[in-house]
Kinemage of the C-alpha trace (Angstrom):
@kinemage 1
@onewidth
@group {chain A} dominant
@subgroup {mainchain}
@vectorlist {calphas} color= white
{ca met a 1} P 0.000 0.000 0.000
{ca asn a 2} L 1.134 3.554 -0.695
{ca ala a 3} L 1.314 6.085 2.115
{ca leu a 4} L 0.145 8.720 -0.395
{ca his a 5} L -1.370 8.492 -3.867
{ca val a 6} L -1.920 11.682 -5.883
{ca ala a 7} L -3.524 11.686 -9.333
{ca asn a 8} L -4.242 14.611 -11.662
{ca leu a 9} L -3.892 17.196 -8.893
{ca thr a 10} L -4.882 20.593 -10.266
{ca lys a 11} L -5.106 23.963 -8.540
{ca arg a 12} L -5.816 27.200 -10.399
{ca tyr a 13} L -4.870 30.690 -9.245
{ca pro a 14} L -5.180 33.879 -11.353
{ca ser a 15} L -1.435 33.893 -12.032
{ca phe a 16} L -0.459 30.248 -11.516
{ca val a 17} L -1.781 26.801 -12.369
{ca leu a 18} L -0.701 23.500 -10.852
{ca glu a 19} L -1.734 21.088 -13.584
{ca asn a 20} L -2.315 17.319 -13.523
{ca val a 21} L 0.372 16.416 -11.001
{ca ser a 22} L 0.490 12.682 -10.215
{ca phe a 23} L 2.840 10.730 -7.942
{ca thr a 24} L 2.975 8.276 -5.059
{ca val a 25} L 4.859 8.017 -1.791
{ca gly a 26} L 5.454 4.370 -1.010
{ca glu a 27} L 5.382 3.127 2.557
{ca gly a 28} L 8.854 3.283 4.052
{ca arg a 29} L 10.188 5.433 1.219
{ca val a 30} L 11.405 9.015 0.856
{ca thr a 31} L 9.985 11.008 -2.058
{ca gly a 32} L 11.698 14.291 -2.893
{ca leu a 33} L 9.623 17.135 -4.331
{ca ile a 34} L 11.930 19.462 -6.245
{ca gly a 35} L 11.887 22.341 -8.712
{ca ala a 36} L 12.909 25.963 -9.086
{ca asn a 37} L 11.257 28.730 -7.051
{ca gly a 38} L 7.666 29.071 -8.234
{ca ala a 39} L 7.539 25.522 -9.561
{ca gly a 40} L 4.541 24.639 -7.384
{ca lys a 41} L 6.101 22.674 -4.536
{ca thr a 42} L 4.323 24.502 -1.710
{ca thr a 43} L 1.045 24.595 -3.653
{ca thr a 44} L 1.310 20.829 -4.088
{ca leu a 45} L 1.841 20.287 -0.356
{ca lys a 46} L -1.045 22.595 0.534
{ca ala a 47} L -3.361 20.820 -1.907
{ca val a 48} L -2.250 17.373 -0.769
{ca thr a 49} L -2.838 18.145 2.907
{ca gly a 50} L -6.155 19.884 2.275
{ca thr a 51} L -4.958 23.340 3.309
{ca val a 52} L -6.279 24.615 -0.025
{ca gly a 53} L -8.966 23.057 -2.172
{ca ala a 54} L -7.930 21.414 -5.434
{ca gln a 55} L -9.185 19.040 -8.101
{ca gly a 56} L -7.868 15.521 -8.441
{ca thr a 57} L -7.404 12.430 -6.308
{ca val a 58} L -5.578 12.439 -2.979
{ca glu a 59} L -5.497 9.228 -0.954
{ca phe a 60} L -3.595 8.459 2.254
{ca phe a 61} L -3.032 4.820 3.154
{ca gly a 62} L -5.707 3.797 0.652
{ca lys a 63} L -8.359 6.234 1.874
{ca pro a 64} L -9.436 9.492 0.192
{ca leu a 65} L -8.637 12.639 2.144
{ca arg a 66} L -12.128 13.942 1.520
{ca gly a 67} L -14.437 12.421 4.128
{ca asn a 68} L -11.580 10.990 6.206
{ca glu a 69} L -9.590 14.111 7.021
{ca arg a 70} L -9.729 13.812 10.815
{ca glu a 71} L -8.626 10.164 10.818
{ca ile a 72} L -5.920 10.691 8.190
{ca lys a 73} L -4.359 13.765 9.778
{ca lys a 74} L -3.687 11.778 12.934
{ca lys a 75} L -1.228 9.775 10.826
{ca ile a 76} L 0.478 12.781 9.209
{ca gly a 77} L 3.180 15.012 10.646
{ca tyr a 78} L 3.944 18.354 9.000
{ca ile a 79} L 7.415 19.858 9.438
{ca gly a 80} L 8.497 23.206 8.014
{ca gly a 81} L 11.612 25.314 8.338
{ca gly a 82} L 11.822 26.714 11.864
{ca phe a 83} L 8.941 27.126 14.323
{ca arg a 84} L 7.260 30.525 14.445
{ca tyr a 85} L 4.227 29.842 16.633
{ca tyr a 86} L 4.059 31.096 20.225
{ca pro a 87} L 7.739 32.096 20.366
{ca gln a 88} L 7.460 33.216 24.005
{ca lys a 89} L 5.910 29.944 25.180
{ca ser a 90} L 8.008 27.021 26.355
{ca ala a 91} L 8.387 23.872 24.262
{ca asn a 92} L 6.473 21.937 26.914
{ca thr a 93} L 3.587 24.434 26.863
{ca val a 94} L 3.296 24.252 23.066
{ca ala a 95} L 3.420 20.465 23.167
{ca arg a 96} L 0.675 20.363 25.781
{ca ala a 97} L -1.567 22.461 23.536
{ca val a 98} L -0.814 20.220 20.541
{ca ser a 99} L -1.454 17.059 22.547
{ca tyr a 100} L -5.144 17.933 22.959
{ca cys a 101} L -5.575 17.563 19.189
{ca tyr a 102} L -4.510 13.892 19.119
{ca thr a 103} L -6.123 10.978 20.904
{ca asp a 104} L -2.947 8.943 20.282
{ca trp a 105} L -0.597 11.472 21.881
{ca asn a 106} L 2.194 9.718 23.786
{ca gln a 107} L 3.689 12.002 26.433
{ca thr a 108} L 6.396 9.522 27.376
{ca ala a 109} L 7.496 9.283 23.737
{ca phe a 110} L 7.585 13.084 23.521
{ca glu a 111} L 9.755 13.398 26.614
{ca asn a 112} L 12.079 10.683 25.335
{ca leu a 113} L 12.404 12.452 21.986
{ca leu a 114} L 13.250 15.766 23.651
{ca ala a 115} L 15.989 14.008 25.598
{ca arg a 116} L 17.244 12.255 22.468
{ca tyr a 117} L 17.392 15.531 20.517
{ca gly a 118} L 18.922 17.460 23.417
{ca ile a 119} L 16.001 19.894 23.742
{ca asp a 120} L 15.207 21.561 27.060
{ca gly a 121} L 11.407 21.522 27.249
{ca gly a 122} L 11.454 24.464 29.625
{ca lys a 123} L 13.060 26.758 27.075
{ca lys a 124} L 10.994 29.239 25.093
{ca ile a 125} L 10.643 28.511 21.384
{ca ser a 126} L 12.494 31.753 20.643
{ca gln a 127} L 15.472 30.441 22.607
{ca leu a 128} L 15.877 27.341 20.435
{ca ser a 129} L 18.285 27.339 17.488
{ca glu a 130} L 16.826 26.811 14.021
{ca gly a 131} L 18.060 23.226 14.090
{ca met a 132} L 16.427 22.606 17.455
{ca lys a 133} L 13.150 24.108 16.234
{ca val a 134} L 13.055 21.613 13.365
{ca lys a 135} L 13.793 18.762 15.776
{ca phe a 136} L 11.012 20.043 18.033
{ca phe a 137} L 8.619 19.907 15.064
{ca leu a 138} L 9.753 16.330 14.488
{ca ala a 139} L 9.225 15.394 18.136
{ca leu a 140} L 5.664 16.743 17.983
{ca ala a 141} L 4.932 14.718 14.841
{ca leu a 142} L 6.370 11.471 16.130
{ca ser a 143} L 4.651 11.780 19.511
{ca his a 144} L 1.234 11.306 17.951
{ca gly a 145} L 2.375 8.319 15.880
{ca ala a 146} L 2.702 9.987 12.467
{ca arg a 147} L 3.322 7.425 9.714
{ca leu a 148} L 3.854 9.986 6.939
{ca leu a 149} L 6.020 13.077 7.373
{ca val a 150} L 5.311 15.993 5.032
{ca leu a 151} L 8.378 18.228 4.990
{ca asp a 152} L 8.273 21.722 3.480
{ca glu a 153} L 11.836 23.074 3.223
{ca pro a 154} L 12.715 21.774 6.709
{ca thr a 155} L 16.465 22.231 6.294
{ca ser a 156} L 16.320 25.726 4.815
{ca gly a 157} L 18.530 28.004 6.900
{ca leu a 158} L 20.208 25.166 8.784
{ca asp a 159} L 23.977 24.845 8.953
{ca pro a 160} L 25.566 21.816 7.211
{ca leu a 161} L 25.936 19.821 10.435
{ca ser a 162} L 22.296 20.347 11.435
{ca arg a 163} L 21.173 19.360 7.933
{ca glu a 164} L 23.299 16.221 8.110
{ca glu a 165} L 21.827 15.295 11.494
{ca phe a 166} L 18.280 15.863 10.248
{ca cys a 167} L 18.796 13.733 7.141
{ca ala a 168} L 20.370 10.970 9.243
{ca glu a 169} L 17.301 11.032 11.494
{ca met a 170} L 15.003 10.714 8.462
{ca leu a 171} L 16.934 7.683 7.249
{ca gln a 172} L 16.705 6.065 10.665
{ca leu a 173} L 12.947 6.608 10.868
{ca val a 174} L 12.431 5.181 7.386
{ca arg a 175} L 14.700 2.170 7.797
{ca asn a 176} L 13.929 1.242 11.383
{ca glu a 177} L 10.309 2.313 11.818
{ca gly a 178} L 8.894 2.256 8.272
{ca val a 179} L 7.896 5.931 8.320
{ca ser a 180} L 7.222 7.464 4.894
{ca val a 181} L 8.471 10.930 3.890
{ca leu a 182} L 7.427 13.548 1.326
{ca phe a 183} L 10.343 16.009 1.317
{ca ser a 184} L 10.043 19.338 -0.529
{ca thr a 185} L 13.340 21.189 -0.741
{ca his a 186} L 15.588 23.314 -2.937
{ca ile a 187} L 18.674 21.800 -1.287
{ca thr a 188} L 18.989 18.830 -3.595
{ca gly a 189} L 22.137 17.565 -1.893
{ca asp a 190} L 19.928 16.404 0.986
{ca leu a 191} L 17.847 14.345 -1.427
{ca glu a 192} L 20.914 12.897 -3.155
{ca arg a 193} L 21.622 11.235 0.193
{ca ile a 194} L 18.222 10.009 1.329
{ca ala a 195} L 15.578 10.060 -1.431
{ca asp a 196} L 14.206 6.931 -3.063
{ca asp a 197} L 11.978 8.753 -5.548
{ca ile a 198} L 11.849 12.203 -7.125
{ca val a 199} L 8.983 14.401 -8.311
{ca leu a 200} L 10.284 17.274 -10.460
{ca leu a 201} L 8.009 20.262 -11.069
{ca ser a 202} L 8.412 23.208 -13.404
{ca glu a 203} L 5.975 26.139 -13.391
{ca gly a 204} L 3.136 23.949 -12.179
{ca lys a 205} L 3.815 21.054 -14.534
{ca met a 206} L 5.409 17.721 -13.752
{ca leu a 207} L 8.643 16.957 -15.615
{ca ala a 208} L 9.410 13.663 -13.878
{ca ala a 209} L 8.092 11.294 -11.212
{ca glu a 210} L 10.307 8.245 -10.839
{ca pro a 211} L 12.973 6.591 -8.683
{ca leu a 212} L 16.012 8.802 -8.102
{ca ala a 213} L 18.332 6.150 -9.514
{ca thr a 214} L 16.272 5.958 -12.720
{ca leu a 215} L 16.202 9.741 -13.166
{ca lys a 216} L 19.947 10.073 -12.652
{ca ser a 217} L 20.732 7.147 -14.963
{ca arg a 218} L 19.088 8.981 -17.876
{ca tyr a 219} L 21.284 12.095 -17.868
{ca phe a 220} L 24.998 12.806 -18.188
{ca tyr a 221} L 26.652 16.194 -17.772
{ca ser a 222} L 29.030 17.275 -20.528
{ca cys a 223} L 31.088 20.357 -21.376
{ca phe a 224} L 31.648 21.569 -24.951
{ca ala a 225} L 34.034 24.091 -26.492
{ca thr a 226} L 31.298 25.730 -28.563
{ca glu a 227} L 27.532 25.978 -28.579
{ca ser a 228} L 27.392 24.406 -32.020
{ca ala a 229} L 29.351 21.392 -30.762
{ca ala a 230} L 26.881 20.995 -27.919
{ca arg a 231} L 23.922 21.212 -30.286
{ca ala a 232} L 25.517 18.749 -32.692
{ca ala a 233} L 25.973 16.257 -29.861
{ca gly a 234} L 22.281 16.546 -28.988
{ca ala a 235} L 22.884 18.200 -25.625
{ca ile a 236} L 19.809 19.137 -23.594
{ca gly a 237} L 19.413 22.581 -22.028
{ca val a 238} L 22.628 24.086 -23.376
{ca arg a 239} L 23.951 26.920 -21.190
{ca arg a 240} L 27.077 29.029 -21.285
{ca gly a 241} L 29.275 28.050 -18.349
{ca arg a 242} L 32.435 29.634 -17.030
{ca asp a 243} L 34.805 27.872 -19.428
{ca cys a 244} L 32.529 26.020 -21.833
{ca phe a 245} L 28.992 25.357 -22.994
{ca glu a 246} L 27.287 22.925 -20.638
{ca gly a 247} L 24.465 20.495 -21.326
{ca leu a 248} L 22.968 17.111 -20.560
{ca leu a 249} L 23.334 14.059 -22.759
{ca ser a 250} L 20.950 11.130 -22.712
{ca glu a 251} L 23.778 8.676 -23.345
{ca lys a 252} L 27.515 8.531 -22.866
{ca lys a 253} L 29.653 9.452 -25.861
{ca asn a 254} L 33.010 8.794 -24.128
{ca asn a 255} L 33.998 12.460 -24.232
{ca gly a 256} L 34.447 13.035 -20.521
{ca glu a 257} L 30.782 12.907 -19.544
{ca arg a 258} L 29.856 12.183 -15.962
{ca ala a 259} L 26.659 11.439 -14.086
{ca ala a 260} L 24.612 14.620 -13.679
{ca thr a 261} L 23.703 15.905 -10.224
{ca leu a 262} L 20.107 16.680 -9.311
{ca asp a 263} L 20.919 20.396 -9.454
{ca glu a 264} L 22.252 20.018 -12.990
{ca ile a 265} L 19.235 17.992 -14.072
{ca ile a 266} L 16.884 20.700 -12.769
{ca val a 267} L 18.846 23.551 -14.346
{ca his a 268} L 19.244 22.011 -17.792
{ca leu a 269} L 15.733 20.566 -18.052
{ca glu a 270} L 14.359 23.994 -17.077
{ca thr a 271} L 16.550 25.631 -19.720
{ca glu a 272} L 15.403 23.134 -22.337
{ca arg a 273} L 11.755 23.532 -21.410
{ca lys a 274} L 12.001 27.310 -21.703
{ca gly a 275} L 13.642 26.892 -25.083
{ca gly a 276} L 16.623 29.148 -24.656
{ca lys a 277} L 20.272 29.332 -23.718
{ca lys a 278} L 21.140 31.030 -20.416
């Protein structure tokens, strides 16, 4: 069973349209939601979680969100970047307020998680570092038994060590406890480490939805002396780099190509889609 199944998700605004987005988040898997700013990542998360209304199919653990929202949201934990609610209240006070929303709240688990993450529950939210705020979010989610974590730029603004610790925690939860993760981020290096699957959006449209290994196996980065040489080789999304013209190839030509990074895949597919050299 999938933790999340999304089909033909569509949301229309006057100046933006999220159009026919479809993907799944398998149980015990990490799905990365990526794309340039304005691609529709946050709109997708809002539509999926029912924060905004949208057309299409959204099912959690085999049940449609519509008509089962209360039951489903007990199994979902939302984590964003930082924690900006009640900054002058202590972590324990905020947790107590949150606990009333969940019949499955486990206070012992919460206290154990605070100890594990090194968080002083008596401290005000404003006194926690950005990394600690994200861990506090995570403790809240796990203390009501969340089986799917929906992450909206959770590592934005964190230092490299805090990001590394957060990603390691995600891997542990997935591997040891079977938690599923939908991870929206612009820091693709985090996903290179932990993602199983990737959903790539561009201006509200879906460019790819497939396993990370499959996506990366289809593209190779290459550098060419001239633009014409890049075009002749069939390069995708040709851009002028510092010392050469860069592009993606769909197959190796034994001219120094290497596997493309997620960042490079995003950049060159966006360039190709927009039909111009940058």
